[in-house]
N, C-alpha and C positions, 0 to 999 in steps of 0.2 A: 688837502683840497678834495673836492667831490670826485675828481677823476681817479683818485688813488684809493678809493674805497674798495674793499673786497666784498663783493655782493654775496650775501648769504641767503639761502633758501632751503627749504626742507628737501631732503634727498629725493623723495618720491616725485617731486616737481621738476627734477632735472632729467628725467627720461624723455627727452624731446626728439621729435622726428621732423625733418624738413622735407617738403615735397619738391624735389628739384626737377626742372623740366628736362634735364639731360639724363640723369641717372635714376629718376624715381625717388624712392624714399632714402634719405640720408640720415643716419642716426648720430646723435651726440653720444659718444661712448661712455663718458663718466662725468663725475662732478667737477673735476678740474677743467675739462674742456668747456663744460657748461658755464662755470664762473668766468672764464676768460671770454667766451663769446658774449656773455651778458655785460661785460665791462664796457664803459663808454669808449675806451681806446679802440676796441674792436667794432663796436656798433657804428662808429664813425665810418667804417668801410662801406656801410649801406649808402652813404652819401658821396661816394667817389666812383665815377664811372670806370669800368674796366678798360674801355677803349677810347677814353677822352672825348675828342670832338668828332668821332667817327659817325655819330648819329646824324650829323649834318649831311651825310651822304647816304647812310643806311639807317632809315628811321627807327628800325627795331633795335638798334645797338645801344640800349639804355641799361644793360645789365651792369652789375657792380662788382667791385673788388670783394665785397662780402660773399656774394654767391660763388665767385671763383675760388676763394679761400676754402669754403666748405666743400666745393667740388674736388679740389686738390687733396684735402684731407680724406675724403671718401676714397679717392684713387690710391692714396698711400696705404690706407688700411686694407684695401683690396689686394694691392701688390704684395704686401707682407703676408696676407692670408694665403695667397697662391704660392709664395716662396716657402712658407712653412709646410704647405702640402707636398712640396718636393723634398722635404727633409732638412731644410736649412734651419739652423738653430737661431731663433730670434725670440728673446724673452718678452714677457708682457711689459716690462719696464722699457725695453727698446721700442716696442710697438707704440707705447704711449708717447715716448720722446720724439720719435719720427713723426707721429701724428700731430703733436703740438708744434714742432718745428715748421712743418709745411702749412699748418693752419695760420701761423703768424709770419710767414715768409714775406708777405706784402703789407704788413701792418705799418711799415714806415713810409708808405706812399703818401704824398701830399695831394692837394687838389689836382684833378685832371692827370693824375698818374705821371707818366714819363714826360708829358708836355711841359710841365712847369718845374721839373727837377732842376735844381741849381738856378731857378728863377726866383722862387719865393725864399728858399734857403740856400745859400751858397756854401761851397766847400764841404758838403757832406752828402753822401749818396743815400738812396732809399734803403739799400741793404744795411748801411750803418745805422740808420734810424730804426729799421726793423730789429736789429740787434739790441738797440737801446730799449725798445719796447719790451722785448723778451726778457732783458735783464731786470726791467721794472716789475714785470709779472713774477719773475723768479724771487725777487725780494718779498712781494706780497704773499707768495705761496711757499715761503720758507724753503727755497732750494728745489722746488718741485720741477723746475725746468733746467736743472744742471745738465742733464744728458742732451736735452733738446738743443741747448746752446752749443754744446760741443759738436753736435751733428751739423747744425747750421753753419758753424765756423769751419767745418771740414776737419775737425780735430779728433773725431771719434774713431776708436780702433777698428770698427767694422766699416770700412770705407764705402761699401755698397749702399749703406743707408744714407750717407751723404750724397751719393750719386742719384739716389731716388729723389732727393730734395733739389739738387742743382747739378745738371750735366747737360749734354746735348740731346739726351732722351730721358727726361725726367717727368714726374707726374704733374709738375707745374705746366710744362709746355703741352703735355697731352691734354690737360684740361682746358687751357686757354684756346688752343686750336679748335677743339671740339665745341666749346661754348661760344667762342667768337663767330665761328662759321654758322652755328645755329641761329644766333641772334641777328647777324648781318644778312643771312640768307645766301651766303656764298658757299654753296654745297661742295665745291671743289676743295675747300679748306678743311673738311671734316676728316677725322682720323678714326681708326678702329681701336679704341682705347682698350677694350677687353682683350683683343688679339695681341696687342703689344705687351700688356701685362702678363698674359699667359705664356709668352715666349721668353720671359726674362729668366736668366740664370745667374748664380753667384760664382765667380771664379777668382783665382789669384789669392787664395787664403782669406777670402772675404773682403778683399779690397776693391774689387771691380764687379761691374755688372756686364752681362753680355746677352745677346739675343740668339736663340737657337737658329740654326741655319734655315730651317723651314719657315721662319718668320721674316726672312730677308725682304720679301715683297711688301710686307706691312711697314717695314722701316723705310723702304724706298718711297712708299706712298706718303708716309709721315713727312719726309724731307721735301717732297714736291708740294704737299699741302702747305708747309711752312713758307716756301718760296711764294706760292700763290697768294697766301694771306698777307704777306708783307707788302707786295706790290699792288694787290687789288684792294686791300683794306687799310692796313696800318700806314702805308706810304702813298695812299691815293692822293692825287694832286690837290683836290679840294680839302682833304683832311690836313695835308701839309700847310696849305695856305691859312686855314683857320687856326691851326696850332701856332704857327709863327706870328700871326696877328695877335693872338692872346699873349704870347711871350713879350711882344713889343708893348702891349698895353701895360703889362706888369712892370716892364722896364721903365716906361714913361711915368707910371704911378710912383715907382720908387724914387725917381728923380725929383718929382714934384713934392713928395712927402718930406724931403729934406728942407723944403722951403716953407711949406704950409700944411695944415691938416686937410686930408682928403676924407670923404665919406668912406667908411669901412667898418666892418665888425671889429671889436677889440682885438681879436686874435690876428686878423689880417693886418690891421693897423700896426701891430707890434712888429710883424715881419717886414712890412713896407719900410719902417723907420730904422730897422736894425739889419745891417748887412751880413754879419757873421755872428748871430746871437748865441750859437752853441759854444762859442769860445768864452762865454761869460763864466762867472764864478759859480753859477747855479744852473747847470745843464738840465737837471730834473725839472726845474720850473719852466725852462724853455721847452722841454719835451711835452710838458702838460699843455702849454699854449699851442704847440704844433698839433697835438692830438685833438684840438678843438677846431682845426681847419678842415674844410671840405669844399666840394664843388660849389655848394650854396653860398659860401662866403665870397668866393670869387665872382660868380655870376650876379649876385646881388649888387656887388660893387660896380661891376661892368655896366649893369643897367642904370645905376645911379649916375655913373660917370658920363653917360650919354649927354647929360646936360651940364657937364662941368665947364667952367670958364676957360679951361685950357683947350684951345682949338684942335690940337693934335690928339689929345686923349679922347675928347668927345667924338671926333670923326672916326677914330679907330673903333671905339665902343659901339657907336651907332651901326657901323658896317657889320661888326661881328654879331651883334644882337639881332639884326634883321637879315643875316646871312647874305650880305652883299660882299662876298669875299673877293680878295685880290686875284687877279689873273696870275697864273704861274707858267713860267717857261723852264724847261729842263734841257740840259745839255750833257753829253758824255764828258766833255772837258770844261775847263774854266771859261767864264764869260770874258769877253773883251772889256778891259777897264774903261775904254772910251765909251762903250755901249752903256755901261753902268752909270758913268757920269752923265751921259745924255739923259738917261731916265731920271736921275736925281734932279737935274735942272728942270726937266719938264714937270715933275711933281711939284717942285717949289713954285713954278709959274702957275700951274693949275690951281693950287690952293692959296697962293700968296704967302707961302711959308719961306723961312730961311732954309739954307741947305742942310743945316743941322736938324731942323724939324723934318725936312723931307726924308731924312734917313729912316725915320720911324714908319714911313709908308713904302720903303724899299727894303724888302726882306730878302736876305741871301742865306743860303745854307747848302749843305751837302747831305744827301740821303744815301745810305749804303746798307748792305745786308749780306750776310753769309747764310745760306740755307744749311750749310754744314761747314764748320770752321776747322781747317786742317791743323791748326796750331793749338787747338783745345783737346782735352782728353777724348779719345776716339769712341765712336759707337762700334763695339766689337761684335763680330758674328762668330758664334761658337759651333764648331762642327762635331760630328759624332766621335771622331777620333781624338777629340780634346784639343785640337789646334784652333787658333783664332785668327781672324783677319779683320782689319779695319774695313768698314762698310765701303769705303772708296775703292778698295782692292777687291772685295768679295762680290760686289754687284755685277751681274752679267747682263741685266736688261736695261740698266740705266747708267749713264755716265755721271757718277757721283762727283768725279773730279771737276766737272763743269759746274755743279752746284756748290763746289768748294771755293770757286772763284768769287771774290766780292763783286757785287754789282754796285757801282758808284755813280751817282748822278748829281750834278750841280744844278741848283735852281735859283731863280729869282722870282719874287712876287711884287706886283705893283697894281695900282688902281686900274680897273678894266677900261675906264673911260679915257685913259691916257692915249693920246694920238702919237704913235711912234713912227 
């Protein structure tokens, strides 16, 4: 199929440079990177927003997974350059593998990124799908991604390279905080990427990363920025309302697709009608269909469904398309079930719907976040005498233990015009 073609071009035409608004010029380092970036599986990331529905609150937040992936690749190569400068042994093959692993770390994201994870495709995470994409590229390029896959899976012998890809202080998080804060305009969420990379050291026979003690304040700033971005951007009330409305739209569309044909692109139609398609006998064919899906498929359908005969689907789609979002209430604890039932009854009365239909306009969920997770591998601070401390113990200016506590909020969404 067309998606599986290996794109061939003359080598001189593969020396490309991207002008990134965050870092300036970002180079494509070699032909293998070029061929992967040119492939439709990767080009699809141009059509997937990095921060989903956040542009409904912050109009500038229209940047993509494509730009983030290139930015993370740039930071990975910069981090390895700095570590090599400190005398750590990192081969050219390892540099290429780490670069490819981070380049493809988000290749398994579906439309609207985390918003529709397990909504369009159930029972498989975006990390699993990213691994499938990497394995497909590995077949195309005759084992050229063997080491990259080991690093991505956390199975490579030099564990610090895996930590650069995925940990509580990795190049993925550094880039998305810096990039998302830039495009949303939330300056408090920005981080000093160069300082964080400059302060990195390899410890524990190459299995761990640590931050030099003099970089502790940059780590504290990173953790505070992460907390700010989660609650001011990613978990903003209006963003949550929009994202859960979109989830219920897809839920309703899937239900209707079992009864009749809905307007949709061929790829979206396939996933609306198939609940667990990756359990089929031909997962490669399913992956090919998945890698044709992007934000455009979903929003084209949502716009068309504004005029669908189903009153629930059309109402939800009109409201999302025109940004008439549901009101959201947040509580520290669970909502009173009687209060929830009262809202459900009033929605049914307002629209003339059944109680089952009213549930699609009564959104419930829990939002939570750790700025620093105490049960995940630590961010270690390295002192001159060779000792190390967890950042939560080393910090003297900031109570990291407070940031280690999860912030959990229960919320419900319902039409604003409801009289409670």
